[in-house]
Phi, psi and omega in degrees: 000132181285138177272140180274135176227151179276163176302320182294318175302315179304314180292315187277338184235037185301318180300313180297319180292320179295323175296322177292324174299317176304327179278356178101005180282153178239156184223147168249123182267133181244153172229120184055036176082000181255125177299130181236348180190169182230136172246126179217150181291147175282147175279120182262137176281133174288141180295143179264117179258142178245132179299142180308319183295321181294319181296315181299316180294321181297324183262004183305319182269003180291146179292153177288151180268128174275101188293329175296315178295318179302314180297320179298317178297316179300311180301325183284325190253345185242125176284110184248021179287123184280358179295127178301141178278145181281000000 
């Protein structure tokens, strides 16, 4: 259940409210006693980690990178001029 907070509470206690959001709490923001918005935590995707051994095996048959050719491709297709654009 979302806890109601006033617009003033949101302004004055934003740090406290953000920490509560991190803990999974939700809020309904009111102005003059009328609900005007809802704050709720985003559902975050957990990062997917792949074991080193699995990754090495997946790339075992990949062709080797020719770094000289790779650098030439980068230079040909990517503008690396540091001069500011007008």
